[in-house]
C-alpha positions in Angstrom: 0.0 0.0 0.0 1.0 3.6 -0.7 0.2 6.1 2.0 0.4 9.9 1.3 0.3 11.8 4.6 0.1 15.6 5.0 1.9 16.2 1.7 2.4 19.8 0.5 4.6 20.9 -2.4 5.5 24.0 -4.3 7.9 24.7 -7.0 10.4 27.5 -6.7 8.8 30.9 -7.1 5.3 29.4 -7.4 2.2 29.1 -5.3 1.4 26.0 -3.3 0.7 23.2 -5.8 -0.3 20.5 -3.3 -1.9 21.5 0.0 -1.8 18.9 2.8 -2.8 15.9 0.8 -3.9 12.6 2.5 -4.8 9.5 0.7 -4.0 5.8 0.2 -3.4 3.6 -2.8 -4.4 0.0 -2.1 -2.7 -3.0 -3.5 -4.2 -4.4 -6.7 -6.4 -1.4 -7.5 -6.4 1.2 -10.3 -6.6 4.7 -8.8 -7.4 7.5 -11.2 -6.3 11.0 -10.3 -8.1 13.8 -12.2 -8.2 17.5 -12.2 -7.8 20.6 -14.4 -4.4 21.7 -15.6 -2.4 23.1 -12.7 -4.3 21.1 -10.1 -1.2 19.2 -9.1 -2.0 15.7 -10.4 1.3 15.3 -12.3 3.2 16.6 -9.4 1.8 13.7 -7.3 3.1 11.2 -9.9 6.6 12.7 -9.8 6.6 12.6 -6.0 5.5 9.0 -5.8 8.1 7.9 -8.3 10.9 9.9 -6.7 11.5 12.3 -9.5 10.6 15.2 -7.2 11.9 15.2 -3.7 9.4 15.4 -0.9 10.0 18.3 1.5 6.7 18.5 3.5 4.8 15.5 4.7 5.4 11.8 4.2 5.0 9.1 1.5 5.2 5.5 2.6 5.5 2.7 0.0 4.9 -0.6 1.7 5.8 1.2 5.0 9.1 2.5 3.6 9.5 6.3 3.8 10.6 7.4 0.3 12.0 10.7 1.6 14.9 9.0 3.3 17.9 8.8 1.0 18.9 5.4 2.3 15.6 4.0 0.9 16.1 5.3 -2.7 17.8 2.2 -4.0 15.3 -0.1 -2.3 12.4 1.7 -3.9 13.9 2.3 -7.3 12.4 -0.9 -8.8 9.2 -0.9 -6.7 7.5 1.9 -8.5 7.9 3.2 -12.1 6.4 6.0 -14.1 5.4 6.4 -17.7 4.8 9.9 -19.1 2.5 11.1 -21.9 5.1 11.6 -24.7 7.0 8.4 -25.3 9.5 10.1 -27.5 10.8 12.2 -24.6 11.6 9.0 -22.7 13.5 7.1 -25.4 17.3 6.8 -25.0 18.2 4.1 -27.5 16.8 3.5 -31.0 16.9 -0.3 -30.8 14.1 -1.8 -28.6 16.2 -4.5 -27.0 18.9 -1.9 -26.1 16.3 0.4 -24.7 14.8 -2.2 -22.4 18.1 -3.8 -21.3 19.5 -0.4 -20.3 17.6 -0.4 -17.0 18.5 -4.0 -16.2 22.2 -3.6 -15.3 23.6 -6.2 -12.9 21.4 -9.1 -14.2 22.7 -12.1 -16.1 22.2 -12.1 -19.8 19.6 -14.9 -19.5 17.6 -13.0 -16.9 17.7 -9.8 -19.0 16.3 -11.7 -22.0 13.6 -13.3 -19.9 12.5 -10.0 -18.4 12.5 -8.3 -21.8 10.5 -11.1 -23.4 8.0 -11.2 -20.5 7.5 -7.4 -20.4 7.1 -7.2 -24.2 4.6 -10.0 -24.2 2.5 -8.2 -21.6 2.1 -5.2 -23.9 1.7 -7.4 -27.0 5.0 -6.2 -28.6 7.2 -9.3 -28.4 7.5 -9.6 -32.1 9.1 -6.2 -32.2 11.9 -7.1 -29.8 14.7 -6.5 -32.4 13.1 -3.7 -34.2 14.1 0.0 -34.1 11.8 2.5 -32.3 11.7 4.9 -35.2 9.7 2.3 -37.2 6.9 2.3 -34.6 3.7 4.4 -34.2 3.4 6.7 -31.2 1.0 4.2 -29.6 3.5 1.3 -30.1 6.3 3.5 -28.7 4.2 4.1 -25.6 3.6 0.4 -25.2 7.4 -0.1 -25.3 7.8 2.5 -22.6 5.3 0.6 -20.4 7.3 -2.6 -21.2 10.5 -0.9 -20.1 8.9 -0.2 -16.7 7.5 -3.7 -16.4 11.0 -5.2 -17.1 12.1 -3.9 -13.8 9.4 -5.9 -12.0 7.7 -3.0 -10.2 4.8 -3.5 -7.8 3.3 0.0 -8.5 3.0 1.8 -11.9 2.3 5.5 -12.4 0.8 6.3 -15.8 0.9 10.1 -16.3 -1.6 10.9 -19.1 -0.4 7.8 -21.0 -2.7 8.1 -24.0 -3.1 11.9 -24.5 -1.0 11.9 -27.7 -2.3 8.6 -29.1 -5.1 7.9 -31.6 -8.3 6.1 -30.6 -7.1 2.6 -31.7 -3.8 3.0 -29.8 -5.7 4.3 -26.7 -7.9 1.2 -26.6 -4.9 -1.1 -26.8 -3.3 0.6 -23.8 -6.6 0.5 -21.9 -6.6 -3.3 -22.5 -3.0 -3.5 -21.2 -4.1 -1.6 -18.1 -6.9 -4.0 -17.5 -4.6 -7.0 -18.0 -2.0 -5.6 -15.6 -4.6 -5.1 -12.9 -5.7 -8.8 -13.4 -2.0 -9.8 -13.0 -1.9 -8.0 -9.6 -0.2 -4.7 -10.5 -1.3 -1.6 -8.7 -1.8 1.3 -11.1 -2.1 5.1 -10.5 -3.5 6.7 -13.6 -3.2 10.4 -13.8 -5.6 11.6 -16.5 -8.2 14.0 -17.7 -9.6 11.6 -20.3 -13.1 10.4 -19.5 -12.6 6.8 -20.7 -9.7 6.3 -18.4 -11.8 7.2 -15.3 -13.9 4.2 -16.1 -10.8 1.9 -15.8 -10.4 2.9 -12.2 -11.7 1.3 -9.0 -11.6 4.8 -7.4 -11.2 8.4 -8.6 -9.6 11.2 -6.7 -10.4 14.7 -8.0 -7.9 17.4 -7.3 -8.9 21.1 -7.1 -6.5 23.8 -6.1 -4.0 21.3 -4.7 -6.6 19.6 -2.5 -8.7 16.4 -2.8 -12.2 17.7 -3.6 -13.8 14.3 -4.3 -13.1 10.6 -3.8 -15.5 8.5 -5.8 -15.6 4.7 -5.9 -16.4 3.3 -9.3 -19.8 2.1 -8.3 -20.7 5.7 -7.4 -19.6 7.4 -10.6 -23.0 7.4 -12.1 -24.4 9.4 -9.1 -21.6 12.0 -9.3 -21.8 13.1 -13.0 -23.1 16.6 -12.2 -20.5 17.1 -9.5 -17.7 16.0 -11.8 -18.9 18.5 -14.4 -19.0 21.3 -11.8 -15.2 20.8 -11.5 -14.6 21.0 -15.2 -14.2 17.2 -15.7 -15.6 15.7 -18.9 -18.0 12.9 -18.0 -17.8 9.6 -19.9 -20.6 9.3 -22.5 -21.8 6.0 -21.0 -22.3 7.8 -17.7 -24.3 10.5 -19.4 -26.5 7.8 -21.0 -27.1 6.0 -17.7 -28.0 9.3 -16.1 -30.5 10.1 -18.8 -32.0 6.6 -18.5 -32.3 7.0 -14.7 -34.2 10.2 -15.2 -36.5 8.3 -17.5 -37.1 5.7 -14.8 -34.7 3.1 -16.1 -32.1 2.4 -13.4 -29.3 0.1 -14.6 -26.4 -1.2 -12.6 -23.1 -1.8 -14.5 -19.8 -3.1 -13.3 -17.4 -2.1 -16.1 -19.3 0.6 -17.9 -18.8 -0.8 -21.3 -21.2 -0.4 -24.3 -21.5 -4.2 -24.5 -22.5 -4.4 -20.9 -25.0 -1.5 -21.3 -26.7 -3.2 -24.3 -26.8 -6.5 -22.4 -28.4 -4.9 -19.3 -31.0 -3.2 -21.5 -31.9 -6.4 -23.2 -32.1 -8.3 -19.9 -34.3 -5.6 -18.4 -36.9 -5.6 -21.2 -36.8 -9.3 -21.6 -37.6 -9.7 -17.9 -40.4 -7.1 -18.2 -41.9 -8.9 -21.2 -41.2 -6.0 -23.6 -40.4 -6.8 -27.3 
């Protein structure tokens, strides 16, 4: 579990970005963190992954305080972060070289096994010996996710991972996120994209550096107007469910997919004898 306790943060010559934040990230969940630009959500990701140094408050990862320098090496492979633009993260052109760079100190066999396993998890194993310049932006992002997975982390921070990717590439990464959750990874998804909220077990909404809302997935449909009031785009399927509810049709969905919605509607009308 990750525990964020009384965390405040500000950049040099700026106003307070995070203001006394307190929240937990539970093992095996997907936690979405949303908020308007400047709300501090990306700063949280950088603090969790150790890119930014914590000055006020405490962050514990599996009861280990990440602010202590002696713990940096221990936590280095426990949590990894992927940013929105994969091209800003690439060091080497060759995919195998890129992934093996972070695996120093391992035997050649273990390096190969980790690379193969991580590429398989993002459906990119066939590209192992290819060059990154031959790939689409979405494929490059999947390689960046594989690079983090090769280090065997327990926690993964995805900072707006599909912002620059087309709709087909987005859906492939969404499926990877679902698969990683089913494999036991804990994922913190920092986003403003409506569809990514639907992947999460819980959503935290940041406003002016504070947590304004904490919404479990099963309560999303009840909070559409509140989300809108904070400038968050609501997923279309939640809009549909809200309209149906106003019309007296109350449907309960688990995954908020179109297929699930259609099935629920068919089941409801079949049970009521409507044709």
